[in-house]
Steps between C-alpha positions, in 0.01 A plus 500: 500500500153518351242610750752697713425858589701765311715593805592132540589473132718810523675361810561169325640674196728715716627200694568291191669792327720574806603135523588492129702821525681362805601187312610709204703734721671202663641406158708818498484522124759712323474690175689215340246252634213711361663497156517119490307351215266206509283347233123534510316233296293761316706821509849357464785678680394713798698658781436458868443880510216461248349211692507692830355810328215278384434406863484870593247573230304188598482635860388836367220322316382354832524843664285635217241230574505595869455869424208431266327286764554769761372773268183305415401506865454877464293482182184633659663710771672736253166603351517704179883506500495136386506624142846646567635192679551234234682266739162415654370349179830379353489145369 
């Protein structure tokens, strides 16, 4: 994905996310399923609900990266308001 234009990266992310959500939906997980416990080698017992929540936050991290990249494109265009738009210079 390196070297792709931002719109292409966003499209790729959206397609991969939609496919993952489709596969997850097809499992028709119940509340009981989400409460099932597995063992993580480092954390010990974890529930499926916790694991899936981790995936959600992981996706949000990618969305944050996308937003920062999009905001940086306006760094000069916003002029003096840049000082009030920390997303442009966020690490």
